[in-house]
A tleap script that builds the chain and sets N, CA, C and O, in Angstrom:
source leaprc.protein.ff14SB
mol = sequence {
  NMET LEU ARG MET ASP LYS GLY PRO GLU PHE
  ILE SER LEU ALA LEU ALA GLU TRP ALA LYS
  LYS HIE VAL VAL LYS LEU ALA PHE ILE GLN
  PRO GLY LYS PRO LYS LYS ASN VAL PHE ILE
  GLU ARG PHE ASN ARG THR TYR ARG THR GLU
  ILE LEU ASN SER TYR LEU PHE ARG THR LEU
  ASN GLU VAL TRP GLU ILE THR ASP LYS GLY
  LEU SER GLU TYR ASN CYS GLU ARG PRO HIE
  GLU SER ARG ASN ASN MET ILE PRO GLU GLU
  TYR ARG CGLN
}
set mol.1.N position { 37.771 -65.795 -70.778 }
set mol.1.CA position { 37.739 -64.665 -71.680 }
set mol.1.C position { 38.709 -63.608 -71.160 }
set mol.1.O position { 38.794 -63.357 -69.958 }
set mol.2.N position { 39.432 -63.000 -72.083 }
set mol.2.CA position { 40.295 -61.864 -71.773 }
set mol.2.C position { 39.712 -60.641 -72.463 }
set mol.2.O position { 39.523 -60.634 -73.679 }
set mol.3.N position { 39.425 -59.597 -71.672 }
set mol.3.CA position { 38.934 -58.356 -72.256 }
set mol.3.C position { 40.090 -57.368 -72.253 }
set mol.3.O position { 40.773 -57.206 -71.241 }
set mol.4.N position { 40.308 -56.710 -73.383 }
set mol.4.CA position { 41.463 -55.822 -73.500 }
set mol.4.C position { 41.217 -54.756 -74.557 }
set mol.4.O position { 40.282 -54.838 -75.354 }
set mol.5.N position { 42.090 -53.750 -74.535 }
set mol.5.CA position { 42.020 -52.758 -75.606 }
set mol.5.C position { 42.800 -53.304 -76.797 }
set mol.5.O position { 43.267 -54.442 -76.777 }
set mol.6.N position { 42.933 -52.501 -77.809 }
set mol.6.CA position { 43.644 -52.972 -79.002 }
set mol.6.C position { 45.067 -52.435 -79.049 }
set mol.6.O position { 45.582 -52.093 -80.113 }
set mol.7.N position { 45.698 -52.365 -77.867 }
set mol.7.CA position { 47.095 -51.959 -77.816 }
set mol.7.C position { 47.956 -52.957 -78.569 }
set mol.7.O position { 47.551 -54.105 -78.750 }
set mol.8.N position { 49.139 -52.540 -79.011 }
set mol.8.CA position { 49.978 -53.404 -79.849 }
set mol.8.C position { 50.334 -54.734 -79.190 }
set mol.8.O position { 50.508 -55.741 -79.877 }
set mol.9.N position { 50.440 -54.740 -77.871 }
set mol.9.CA position { 50.780 -55.991 -77.201 }
set mol.9.C position { 49.630 -56.992 -77.228 }
set mol.9.O position { 49.830 -58.179 -76.969 }
set mol.10.N position { 48.423 -56.515 -77.543 }
set mol.10.CA position { 47.252 -57.389 -77.515 }
set mol.10.C position { 46.720 -57.781 -78.886 }
set mol.10.O position { 45.760 -58.546 -78.975 }
set mol.11.N position { 47.317 -57.280 -79.942 }
set mol.11.CA position { 46.809 -57.628 -81.273 }
set mol.11.C position { 47.801 -58.496 -82.050 }
set mol.11.O position { 47.719 -58.615 -83.272 }
set mol.12.N position { 48.723 -59.089 -81.325 }
set mol.12.CA position { 49.744 -59.892 -81.997 }
set mol.12.C position { 49.206 -61.260 -82.391 }
set mol.12.O position { 48.275 -61.791 -81.785 }
set mol.13.N position { 49.811 -61.798 -83.404 }
set mol.13.CA position { 49.464 -63.139 -83.860 }
set mol.13.C position { 49.781 -64.167 -82.773 }
set mol.13.O position { 49.052 -65.145 -82.610 }
set mol.14.N position { 50.863 -63.945 -82.035 }
set mol.14.CA position { 51.249 -64.882 -80.974 }
set mol.14.C position { 50.157 -64.982 -79.911 }
set mol.14.O position { 49.851 -66.078 -79.441 }
set mol.15.N position { 49.571 -63.855 -79.529 }
set mol.15.CA position { 48.492 -63.878 -78.539 }
set mol.15.C position { 47.277 -64.607 -79.090 }
set mol.15.O position { 46.662 -65.410 -78.388 }
set mol.16.N position { 46.932 -64.337 -80.329 }
set mol.16.CA position { 45.778 -65.000 -80.951 }
set mol.16.C position { 45.988 -66.512 -81.007 }
set mol.16.O position { 45.063 -67.281 -80.743 }
set mol.17.N position { 47.190 -66.930 -81.347 }
set mol.17.CA position { 47.481 -68.367 -81.404 }
set mol.17.C position { 47.436 -68.996 -80.020 }
set mol.17.O position { 46.917 -70.100 -79.856 }
set mol.18.N position { 47.978 -68.298 -79.020 }
set mol.18.CA position { 47.938 -68.803 -77.646 }
set mol.18.C position { 46.493 -68.959 -77.186 }
set mol.18.O position { 46.128 -69.985 -76.612 }
set mol.19.N position { 45.672 -67.941 -77.438 }
set mol.19.CA position { 44.268 -67.985 -77.018 }
set mol.19.C position { 43.532 -69.144 -77.681 }
set mol.19.O position { 42.750 -69.841 -77.035 }
set mol.20.N position { 43.782 -69.344 -78.950 }
set mol.20.CA position { 43.127 -70.445 -79.664 }
set mol.20.C position { 43.553 -71.791 -79.077 }
set mol.20.O position { 42.720 -72.669 -78.853 }
set mol.21.N position { 44.838 -71.944 -78.832 }
set mol.21.CA position { 45.364 -73.196 -78.283 }
set mol.21.C position { 44.771 -73.502 -76.911 }
set mol.21.O position { 44.510 -74.661 -76.589 }
set mol.22.N position { 44.557 -72.461 -76.102 }
set mol.22.CA position { 44.063 -72.641 -74.735 }
set mol.22.C position { 42.554 -72.400 -74.613 }
set mol.22.O position { 42.024 -72.330 -73.504 }
set mol.23.N position { 41.878 -72.277 -75.731 }
set mol.23.CA position { 40.425 -72.063 -75.789 }
set mol.23.C position { 40.019 -70.865 -74.918 }
set mol.23.O position { 39.126 -70.957 -74.076 }
set mol.24.N position { 40.698 -69.753 -75.149 }
set mol.24.CA position { 40.413 -68.510 -74.441 }
set mol.24.C position { 39.868 -67.510 -75.445 }
set mol.24.O position { 40.501 -67.238 -76.466 }
set mol.25.N position { 38.703 -66.966 -75.159 }
set mol.25.CA position { 38.100 -65.975 -76.046 }
set mol.25.C position { 38.747 -64.614 -75.789 }
set mol.25.O position { 38.929 -64.209 -74.641 }
set mol.26.N position { 39.088 -63.920 -76.862 }
set mol.26.CA position { 39.626 -62.570 -76.758 }
set mol.26.C position { 38.509 -61.587 -77.070 }
set mol.26.O position { 37.882 -61.671 -78.126 }
set mol.27.N position { 38.260 -60.662 -76.160 }
set mol.27.CA position { 37.232 -59.643 -76.365 }
set mol.27.C position { 37.910 -58.280 -76.330 }
set mol.27.O position { 38.618 -57.959 -75.375 }
set mol.28.N position { 37.696 -57.490 -77.355 }
set mol.28.CA position { 38.325 -56.175 -77.445 }
set mol.28.C position { 37.304 -55.083 -77.157 }
set mol.28.O position { 36.192 -55.101 -77.687 }
set mol.29.N position { 37.696 -54.125 -76.303 }
set mol.29.CA position { 36.807 -53.000 -76.043 }
set mol.29.C position { 36.869 -52.041 -77.225 }
set mol.29.O position { 37.815 -52.063 -78.013 }
set mol.30.N position { 35.851 -51.207 -77.333 }
set mol.30.CA position { 35.813 -50.232 -78.421 }
set mol.30.C position { 36.937 -49.218 -78.249 }
set mol.30.O position { 37.227 -48.812 -77.124 }
set mol.31.N position { 37.573 -48.803 -79.336 }
set mol.31.CA position { 38.618 -47.778 -79.244 }
set mol.31.C position { 38.071 -46.508 -78.590 }
set mol.31.O position { 36.955 -46.078 -78.881 }
set mol.32.N position { 38.869 -45.919 -77.709 }
set mol.32.CA position { 38.477 -44.676 -77.055 }
set mol.32.C position { 37.434 -44.845 -75.970 }
set mol.32.O position { 36.823 -43.862 -75.551 }
set mol.33.N position { 37.213 -46.066 -75.504 }
set mol.33.CA position { 36.200 -46.324 -74.474 }
set mol.33.C position { 36.830 -47.042 -73.269 }
set mol.33.O position { 36.454 -48.176 -72.970 }
set mol.34.N position { 37.780 -46.400 -72.577 }
set mol.34.CA position { 38.436 -47.077 -71.454 }
set mol.34.C position { 37.474 -47.450 -70.335 }
set mol.34.O position { 37.770 -48.347 -69.545 }
set mol.35.N position { 36.324 -46.778 -70.252 }
set mol.35.CA position { 35.363 -47.114 -69.195 }
set mol.35.C position { 34.749 -48.487 -69.401 }
set mol.35.O position { 34.154 -49.042 -68.477 }
set mol.36.N position { 34.885 -49.042 -70.597 }
set mol.36.CA position { 34.404 -50.400 -70.848 }
set mol.36.C position { 35.299 -51.419 -70.140 }
set mol.36.O position { 34.929 -52.584 -69.995 }
set mol.37.N position { 36.460 -50.978 -69.709 }
set mol.37.CA position { 37.418 -51.858 -69.039 }
set mol.37.C position { 37.878 -51.185 -67.744 }
set mol.37.O position { 39.069 -51.164 -67.433 }
set mol.38.N position { 36.929 -50.642 -67.005 }
set mol.38.CA position { 37.213 -49.763 -65.882 }
set mol.38.C position { 38.045 -50.432 -64.784 }
set mol.38.O position { 38.892 -49.772 -64.180 }
set mol.39.N position { 37.830 -51.708 -64.512 }
set mol.39.CA position { 38.569 -52.344 -63.422 }
set mol.39.C position { 40.054 -52.459 -63.739 }
set mol.39.O position { 40.895 -52.203 -62.878 }
set mol.40.N position { 40.375 -52.839 -64.954 }
set mol.40.CA position { 41.787 -52.969 -65.302 }
set mol.40.C position { 42.438 -51.597 -65.451 }
set mol.40.O position { 43.622 -51.442 -65.155 }
set mol.41.N position { 41.682 -50.605 -65.904 }
set mol.41.CA position { 42.234 -49.248 -65.985 }
set mol.41.C position { 42.579 -48.751 -64.587 }
set mol.41.O position { 43.622 -48.126 -64.393 }
set mol.42.N position { 41.715 -49.021 -63.611 }
set mol.42.CA position { 41.975 -48.617 -62.226 }
set mol.42.C position { 43.200 -49.359 -61.686 }
set mol.42.O position { 44.065 -48.761 -61.046 }
set mol.43.N position { 43.262 -50.659 -61.951 }
set mol.43.CA position { 44.410 -51.433 -61.490 }
set mol.43.C position { 45.698 -50.899 -62.105 }
set mol.43.O position { 46.689 -50.710 -61.401 }
set mol.44.N position { 45.691 -50.654 -63.414 }
set mol.44.CA position { 46.891 -50.154 -64.093 }
set mol.44.C position { 47.356 -48.838 -63.494 }
set mol.44.O position { 48.552 -48.643 -63.277 }
set mol.45.N position { 46.416 -47.927 -63.224 }
set mol.45.CA position { 46.780 -46.635 -62.637 }
set mol.45.C position { 47.380 -46.827 -61.247 }
set mol.45.O position { 48.414 -46.242 -60.928 }
set mol.46.N position { 46.739 -47.636 -60.433 }
set mol.46.CA position { 47.224 -47.869 -59.075 }
set mol.46.C position { 48.585 -48.555 -59.089 }
set mol.46.O position { 49.482 -48.175 -58.337 }
set mol.47.N position { 48.740 -49.560 -59.938 }
set mol.47.CA position { 50.013 -50.280 -60.023 }
set mol.47.C position { 51.135 -49.347 -60.469 }
set mol.47.O position { 52.242 -49.399 -59.934 }
set mol.48.N position { 50.847 -48.503 -61.440 }
set mol.48.CA position { 51.867 -47.577 -61.928 }
set mol.48.C position { 52.259 -46.583 -60.838 }
set mol.48.O position { 53.449 -46.352 -60.623 }
set mol.49.N position { 51.284 -45.989 -60.145 }
set mol.49.CA position { 51.613 -44.959 -59.158 }
set mol.49.C position { 52.198 -45.532 -57.872 }
set mol.49.O position { 53.106 -44.937 -57.291 }
set mol.50.N position { 51.692 -46.678 -57.417 }
set mol.50.CA position { 52.132 -47.202 -56.127 }
set mol.50.C position { 53.317 -48.163 -56.206 }
set mol.50.O position { 54.009 -48.368 -55.209 }
set mol.51.N position { 53.558 -48.748 -57.367 }
set mol.51.CA position { 54.667 -49.703 -57.495 }
set mol.51.C position { 55.707 -49.203 -58.499 }
set mol.51.O position { 56.838 -48.896 -58.121 }
set mol.52.N position { 55.335 -49.123 -59.755 }
set mol.52.CA position { 56.318 -48.835 -60.807 }
set mol.52.C position { 56.977 -47.470 -60.663 }
set mol.52.O position { 58.177 -47.343 -60.905 }
set mol.53.N position { 56.221 -46.450 -60.276 }
set mol.53.CA position { 56.799 -45.109 -60.151 }
set mol.53.C position { 57.438 -44.858 -58.786 }
set mol.53.O position { 58.045 -43.808 -58.576 }
set mol.54.N position { 57.312 -45.802 -57.863 }
set mol.54.CA position { 57.808 -45.598 -56.503 }
set mol.54.C position { 59.150 -46.267 -56.226 }
set mol.54.O position { 59.775 -45.993 -55.201 }
set mol.55.N position { 59.590 -47.121 -57.107 }
set mol.55.CA position { 60.822 -47.876 -56.884 }
set mol.55.C position { 61.730 -47.800 -58.099 }
set mol.55.O position { 61.280 -47.606 -59.228 }
set mol.56.N position { 63.012 -47.957 -57.836 }
set mol.56.CA position { 64.001 -48.087 -58.899 }
set mol.56.C position { 64.475 -49.539 -58.854 }
set mol.56.O position { 65.277 -49.911 -57.996 }
set mol.57.N position { 63.982 -50.344 -59.769 }
set mol.57.CA position { 64.254 -51.776 -59.762 }
set mol.57.C position { 65.608 -52.081 -60.389 }
set mol.57.O position { 66.016 -51.443 -61.359 }
set mol.58.N position { 66.300 -53.069 -59.820 }
set mol.58.CA position { 67.578 -53.509 -60.375 }
set mol.58.C position { 67.437 -54.793 -61.169 }
set mol.58.O position { 68.198 -55.039 -62.105 }
set mol.59.N position { 66.458 -55.616 -60.793 }
set mol.59.CA position { 66.273 -56.895 -61.482 }
set mol.59.C position { 64.784 -57.158 -61.674 }
set mol.59.O position { 63.943 -56.573 -60.992 }
set mol.60.N position { 64.477 -58.035 -62.601 }
set mol.60.CA position { 63.086 -58.431 -62.812 }
set mol.60.C position { 62.549 -59.172 -61.590 }
set mol.60.O position { 61.371 -59.050 -61.252 }
set mol.61.N position { 63.408 -59.931 -60.939 }
set mol.61.CA position { 63.005 -60.637 -59.725 }
set mol.61.C position { 62.562 -59.651 -58.643 }
set mol.61.O position { 61.612 -59.911 -57.906 }
set mol.62.N position { 63.253 -58.530 -58.558 }
set mol.62.CA position { 62.884 -57.499 -57.595 }
set mol.62.C position { 61.505 -56.919 -57.925 }
set mol.62.O position { 60.724 -56.622 -57.021 }
set mol.63.N position { 61.209 -56.758 -59.202 }
set mol.63.CA position { 59.881 -56.287 -59.615 }
set mol.63.C position { 58.823 -57.258 -59.109 }
set mol.63.O position { 57.813 -56.840 -58.542 }
set mol.64.N position { 59.053 -58.558 -59.313 }
set mol.64.CA position { 58.082 -59.572 -58.878 }
set mol.64.C position { 57.892 -59.552 -57.367 }
set mol.64.O position { 56.762 -59.629 -56.884 }
set mol.65.N position { 58.984 -59.450 -56.619 }
set mol.65.CA position { 58.901 -59.454 -55.153 }
set mol.65.C position { 58.113 -58.250 -54.638 }
set mol.65.O position { 57.233 -58.396 -53.790 }
set mol.66.N position { 58.428 -57.076 -55.146 }
set mol.66.CA position { 57.743 -55.867 -54.689 }
set mol.66.C position { 56.291 -55.864 -55.155 }
set mol.66.O position { 55.409 -55.403 -54.431 }
set mol.67.N position { 56.039 -56.373 -56.353 }
set mol.67.CA position { 54.665 -56.475 -56.846 }
set mol.67.C position { 53.854 -57.411 -55.964 }
set mol.67.O position { 52.718 -57.098 -55.607 }
set mol.68.N position { 54.422 -58.551 -55.612 }
set mol.68.CA position { 53.716 -59.508 -54.761 }
set mol.68.C position { 53.361 -58.880 -53.418 }
set mol.68.O position { 52.238 -59.028 -52.935 }
set mol.69.N position { 54.312 -58.185 -52.823 }
set mol.69.CA position { 54.070 -57.512 -51.542 }
set mol.69.C position { 53.010 -56.421 -51.709 }
set mol.69.O position { 52.113 -56.288 -50.876 }
set mol.70.N position { 53.118 -55.651 -52.778 }
set mol.70.CA position { 52.161 -54.574 -53.018 }
set mol.70.C position { 50.751 -55.081 -53.245 }
set mol.70.O position { 49.791 -54.487 -52.753 }
set mol.71.N position { 50.611 -56.176 -53.986 }
set mol.71.CA position { 49.281 -56.745 -54.223 }
set mol.71.C position { 48.672 -57.279 -52.938 }
set mol.71.O position { 47.469 -57.146 -52.715 }
set mol.72.N position { 49.492 -57.878 -52.099 }
set mol.72.CA position { 49.000 -58.374 -50.816 }
set mol.72.C position { 48.497 -57.214 -49.956 }
set mol.72.O position { 47.422 -57.299 -49.362 }
set mol.73.N position { 49.270 -56.137 -49.890 }
set mol.73.CA position { 48.837 -54.959 -49.133 }
set mol.73.C position { 47.562 -54.373 -49.726 }
set mol.73.O position { 46.635 -54.028 -48.993 }
set mol.74.N position { 47.514 -54.260 -51.040 }
set mol.74.CA position { 46.355 -53.677 -51.728 }
set mol.74.C position { 45.092 -54.490 -51.466 }
set mol.74.O position { 44.028 -53.924 -51.212 }
set mol.75.N position { 45.206 -55.808 -51.527 }
set mol.75.CA position { 44.034 -56.668 -51.383 }
set mol.75.C position { 43.645 -56.952 -49.936 }
set mol.75.O position { 42.466 -57.154 -49.649 }
set mol.76.N position { 44.617 -56.970 -49.016 }
set mol.76.CA position { 44.338 -57.451 -47.661 }
set mol.76.C position { 44.480 -56.418 -46.552 }
set mol.76.O position { 43.862 -56.568 -45.498 }
set mol.77.N position { 45.277 -55.376 -46.762 }
set mol.77.CA position { 45.607 -54.486 -45.654 }
set mol.77.C position { 45.084 -53.061 -45.793 }
set mol.77.O position { 45.183 -52.282 -44.845 }
set mol.78.N position { 44.538 -52.708 -46.929 }
set mol.78.CA position { 44.036 -51.344 -47.087 }
set mol.78.C position { 42.517 -51.342 -46.966 }
set mol.78.O position { 41.873 -52.339 -47.293 }
set mol.79.N position { 41.935 -50.240 -46.503 }
set mol.79.CA position { 40.474 -50.144 -46.451 }
set mol.79.C position { 39.885 -50.189 -47.862 }
set mol.79.O position { 40.439 -49.612 -48.798 }
set mol.80.N position { 38.773 -50.871 -47.996 }
set mol.80.CA position { 38.087 -50.989 -49.278 }
set mol.80.C position { 36.799 -50.179 -49.229 }
set mol.80.O position { 35.956 -50.385 -48.355 }
set mol.81.N position { 36.656 -49.267 -50.165 }
set mol.81.CA position { 35.461 -48.430 -50.218 }
set mol.81.C position { 34.194 -49.277 -50.321 }
set mol.81.O position { 33.173 -48.944 -49.719 }
set mol.82.N position { 34.259 -50.363 -51.078 }
set mol.82.CA position { 33.087 -51.222 -51.260 }
set mol.82.C position { 32.733 -51.997 -49.990 }
set mol.82.O position { 31.678 -52.627 -49.920 }
set mol.83.N position { 33.598 -51.953 -49.006 }
set mol.83.CA position { 33.349 -52.647 -47.732 }
set mol.83.C position { 33.275 -51.652 -46.588 }
set mol.83.O position { 33.764 -51.913 -45.488 }
set mol.84.N position { 32.664 -50.520 -46.855 }
set mol.84.CA position { 32.462 -49.484 -45.838 }
set mol.84.C position { 33.787 -49.014 -45.233 }
set mol.84.O position { 33.873 -48.745 -44.035 }
set mol.85.N position { 34.807 -48.922 -46.071 }
set mol.85.CA position { 36.150 -48.479 -45.688 }
set mol.85.C position { 36.786 -49.320 -44.585 }
set mol.85.O position { 37.532 -48.813 -43.747 }
set mol.86.N position { 36.476 -50.612 -44.604 }
set mol.86.CA position { 37.110 -51.541 -43.672 }
set mol.86.C position { 38.104 -52.400 -44.447 }
set mol.86.O position { 37.964 -52.614 -45.651 }
set mol.87.N position { 39.115 -52.888 -43.721 }
set mol.87.CA position { 40.001 -53.860 -44.349 }
set mol.87.C position { 39.246 -55.192 -44.400 }
set mol.87.O position { 38.318 -55.394 -43.616 }
set mol.88.N position { 39.619 -56.094 -45.293 }
set mol.88.CA position { 38.866 -57.346 -45.431 }
set mol.88.C position { 38.685 -58.119 -44.125 }
set mol.88.O position { 37.614 -58.679 -43.889 }
set mol.89.N position { 39.704 -58.159 -43.278 }
set mol.89.CA position { 39.590 -58.892 -42.012 }
set mol.89.C position { 38.502 -58.288 -41.124 }
set mol.89.O position { 37.722 -59.025 -40.521 }
set mol.90.N position { 38.440 -56.967 -41.036 }
set mol.90.CA position { 37.381 -56.307 -40.253 }
set mol.90.C position { 36.011 -56.618 -40.826 }
set mol.90.O position { 35.059 -56.873 -40.088 }
set mol.91.N position { 35.922 -56.594 -42.134 }
set mol.91.CA position { 34.645 -56.821 -42.806 }
set mol.91.C position { 34.119 -58.233 -42.548 }
set mol.91.O position { 32.911 -58.433 -42.427 }
set mol.92.N position { 35.019 -59.208 -42.465 }
set mol.92.CA position { 34.609 -60.600 -42.240 }
set mol.92.C position { 34.045 -60.819 -40.842 }
set mol.92.O position { 33.284 -61.765 -40.637 }
set mol.93.N position { 34.391 -59.983 -39.886 }
set mol.93.CA position { 33.957 -60.196 -38.489 }
set mol.93.C position { 32.581 -59.688 -38.215 }
set mol.93.O position { 32.094 -59.801 -37.090 }
savepdb mol mol.pdb
quit
């Protein structure tokens, strides 16, 4: 299942056809209710501030490389509030 708002990129016929072909259910949040999709809203804000607004990209490949590095740092090297402000490696020990 994909949960999303009704932004123009998500209401296209192409997306609906792709979802049907791949047996993926599309679930739309209520208009004006971003808290219904709080995790992706948080990710979008963090990605925009820490990646997209921090670099001047020359190529799409560069976007992918920096995004990959940024996601690795975000998931593995920063303290997580839900884990008592420890990085994942500390939390596992």
